[in-house]
C-alpha positions in Angstrom: 443.3 133.5 278.4 444.3 133.1 282.4 445.5 136.9 282.7 442.2 137.9 281.2 440.2 134.9 283.9 442.2 136.3 286.6 441.0 140.1 286.4 437.7 139.2 285.8 438.1 137.1 289.3 440.0 139.4 290.9 437.1 142.0 290.2 434.2 140.3 291.2 436.1 139.2 294.5 436.4 143.3 295.0 432.7 143.5 294.5 432.2 140.7 297.1 434.4 142.5 299.2 432.9 145.5 299.0 428.9 144.7 298.9 429.6 143.4 302.4 430.3 146.5 304.1 427.9 148.3 305.6 428.7 152.0 304.6 426.3 153.0 301.9 429.0 154.8 299.8 430.9 151.2 299.8 428.2 149.1 298.7 427.0 151.8 296.3 430.9 151.4 294.7 430.5 147.3 294.9 427.3 148.0 293.1 429.1 149.8 290.4 431.6 147.1 290.7 429.7 144.6 289.5 428.7 146.4 286.6 432.3 146.5 285.8 433.2 142.8 286.4 429.8 142.0 284.0 431.1 144.6 281.1 434.6 142.5 281.5 433.2 139.5 281.4 431.3 140.5 278.2 434.6 142.3 276.8 437.2 140.2 277.7 436.5 137.0 275.9 435.0 138.2 272.9 437.3 141.4 272.5 433.9 143.7 271.7 433.3 146.5 273.6 429.8 146.6 272.9 429.3 143.1 274.1 430.5 144.2 277.5 428.2 147.2 277.8 425.2 144.2 276.6 426.6 142.4 279.5 426.7 145.3 281.8 423.5 146.3 280.7 421.4 143.2 281.2 421.3 143.8 284.8 419.0 146.7 284.8 416.8 144.4 281.7 417.0 141.7 284.5 413.4 143.2 286.4 411.6 142.6 282.7 411.6 138.7 284.1 409.6 138.9 287.2 407.7 141.6 285.4 406.4 139.5 282.4 406.2 136.1 283.7 404.4 136.7 287.0 403.4 140.4 287.6 401.6 140.4 284.5 399.4 137.8 285.8 399.1 139.0 289.0 395.3 139.2 290.1 394.7 142.1 293.3 391.2 142.4 294.8 389.8 145.9 293.9 388.8 146.2 297.6 391.5 145.3 300.2 389.5 144.2 303.2 391.4 145.0 306.6 390.0 142.4 309.3 391.4 141.1 312.6 394.0 139.1 312.2 396.4 136.9 314.5 400.0 137.4 315.0 402.0 135.5 313.1 404.4 132.9 314.9 407.9 133.7 315.7 409.8 131.3 313.3 407.9 134.0 310.6 408.1 137.4 312.5 411.2 136.3 315.5 410.8 140.3 316.0 407.1 141.2 316.5 407.3 141.2 320.3 410.7 143.3 320.7 409.4 145.9 318.6 406.4 146.2 320.1 407.9 146.1 323.8 409.8 149.1 322.1 407.2 151.3 321.2 405.3 150.5 324.3 407.7 152.0 325.7 407.5 154.9 324.4 404.2 155.5 325.5 402.1 154.1 322.5 398.9 151.8 323.1 398.4 148.5 321.2 394.9 149.5 319.4 394.6 146.5 317.1 396.0 143.4 314.8 395.0 144.0 311.5 395.7 142.5 308.3 394.7 141.1 304.3 395.6 137.8 302.7 395.5 137.5 298.6 396.5 133.9 297.1 400.1 133.9 298.3 400.0 137.4 299.4 400.0 138.5 303.5 400.2 141.9 305.2 400.1 142.2 309.1 399.7 145.2 310.3 400.2 146.0 314.2 398.6 149.7 315.2 399.7 151.4 318.1 398.0 155.2 318.9 399.7 158.0 321.3 396.9 160.3 321.8 399.7 163.1 323.5 401.2 164.0 320.1 398.4 162.5 317.6 400.8 160.2 316.5 399.9 156.8 314.8 402.3 153.8 314.2 402.5 150.4 312.6 404.9 147.8 312.2 404.2 146.0 309.0 404.7 142.4 307.8 404.9 141.7 303.8 405.0 137.8 303.3 404.7 136.8 299.7 406.1 134.1 297.8 408.5 133.2 300.2 410.4 136.6 300.6 408.8 138.4 304.1 410.2 141.6 305.3 409.0 144.6 308.2 409.0 148.1 308.2 407.9 150.6 310.5 405.9 153.4 310.3 404.9 156.8 312.1 402.2 158.8 310.9 400.5 162.2 312.2 397.2 163.0 310.2 396.6 166.8 309.8 393.0 168.3 309.4 393.6 169.4 305.8 393.9 165.8 304.9 397.6 165.8 304.5 398.9 162.5 306.6 402.9 163.7 307.6 404.4 160.0 307.3 407.9 158.8 308.6 409.1 154.9 307.5 411.7 152.7 307.1 409.8 150.9 303.9 412.9 149.3 302.4 412.0 149.3 298.5 410.5 151.7 296.3 407.1 151.7 296.1 405.3 149.3 293.9 402.3 151.5 293.5 401.6 155.4 293.0 401.5 157.4 296.4 398.8 159.8 297.1 399.0 163.4 296.8 398.6 163.7 299.9 401.0 161.6 301.5 404.1 163.2 302.8 406.8 160.8 303.2 410.3 161.7 305.1 412.0 158.0 304.4 415.3 156.4 306.2 417.3 153.4 305.2 417.0 150.4 307.1 418.3 149.1 310.2 417.0 152.2 311.9 415.6 152.0 315.2 411.9 152.9 316.0 413.6 155.8 318.5 415.4 157.3 315.1 412.2 156.9 313.2 410.6 158.7 316.2 413.1 161.7 316.5 413.3 162.0 312.5 409.4 161.9 312.1 409.4 165.1 314.9 412.1 167.0 312.9 409.7 165.9 310.0 406.9 167.9 311.1 409.2 170.6 313.0 411.1 171.4 309.4 407.5 171.6 308.0 406.0 173.8 310.4 403.5 171.0 311.5 402.4 171.5 315.0 400.0 169.5 317.0 397.1 171.7 316.7 397.6 171.0 312.8 396.7 167.2 313.7 393.5 165.1 313.5 393.2 163.5 317.2 392.3 160.1 316.3 389.6 158.3 318.1 391.6 154.9 318.4 388.6 152.5 317.2 388.1 154.7 313.9 392.3 153.6 313.2 391.4 150.4 311.0 388.6 152.6 309.3 391.2 155.5 308.5 393.8 152.5 307.1 391.2 150.8 305.0 390.0 154.5 303.5 393.7 155.5 302.7 393.8 151.7 300.7 390.2 152.6 298.8 391.5 156.1 297.7 395.4 154.3 297.0 393.6 151.7 294.5 391.3 154.8 292.9 394.3 157.2 292.6 396.4 154.4 291.1 393.4 153.3 288.9 392.8 156.9 287.6 396.8 157.2 286.9 396.6 154.4 284.2 399.0 152.2 286.6 395.9 149.5 287.2 393.5 148.5 285.2 389.7 146.8 286.3 390.4 143.1 285.8 386.7 141.9 286.2 384.8 140.1 289.1 386.2 142.7 291.7 389.6 142.2 290.5 392.4 144.6 289.3 395.8 144.3 287.7 398.8 146.1 286.2 398.3 147.6 283.1 401.4 148.0 281.0 402.2 151.7 281.9 401.8 150.0 285.3 404.3 147.4 284.3 406.4 150.3 283.1 406.3 152.1 286.3 407.4 149.0 288.0 410.1 148.3 285.8 411.4 152.1 286.5 410.8 151.5 290.5 413.1 148.1 290.1 415.7 150.8 288.5 415.5 153.1 291.6 415.9 150.1 293.8 418.7 149.2 291.7 420.8 152.4 291.5 419.9 152.7 295.6 421.5 149.7 296.2 
C-alpha cells in the first residue's frame, strides 16, 4: 500500500511540475500526467482497471456540474444593448491604461468605452480605430461570478461583409460564431505588437488588401458591434443553440448545453 501511495504521489508531483512550465508541449504532457494520476488513484487501491479508467474519464464529465447547476438556469437578454460605460477601476483591470498606451502608440485613436451588464455578468469594451489601414481594435474585459479575464481583438471589415479578426481570446467561444467572421487565434500572453503583426500576415495570406476593406466612420463602430451581437444571437437561435425564454430573454437549449460541453472539452484538451 505504501508503494502505491508513493507512486501516486510521485505521479501527482510530476503533473504539477510539468504544468508549471510555460512551454505548451510540457503543459500538455502535464495534462496527460493528471489523467494518468487519476487512473492510478482508481486502479491501484481497487485492482480494477475499469475503476481507473472511470476516474480518468471523470475529468471530461466535470463540466456538466457547471452546465446543469448554473448554465441551464441562465437567462440572457435577447437584445444586448451596448451603452457608454465607465472604465473599471485599477483594482479590477490594472492593465487597462498600459494596454491603452501601447495601442495608441501604434497610431490607433481611442473612440469609445462601452459595454453591457446583466445580473452577475459584465462586459467592457475600449474601442480604437486606425484610418490608415481601416482596422478596429478592442480591449474587452469579461467579469462573471468573481472570474474575470480580458482579451484584445483586431478586426478588418471587408466590403463583402467578411470580418477578419485576430484575437487572443483564451477559451473556446460559448456561442457559434457568425459564418462571415474569420478568426485568427493567438495564444494567451501575446503582446499587442505580436497580434498586430499576425493580423497583417492573416490578411496577406487571404489576399485581403486595403482596397477590399470598408472605411469606417468612427462614430459608427458602436452600431457595427451592436449589429454583430444581434446577428450572432439570431444565428445561434437559428442553429438551435439558443432558444427564446419569454419576456425578451433567451437561454441555452439542450443542444446548446451539449455544444457548451464540447467547447469545454476542447479547452481541456488544449490545456
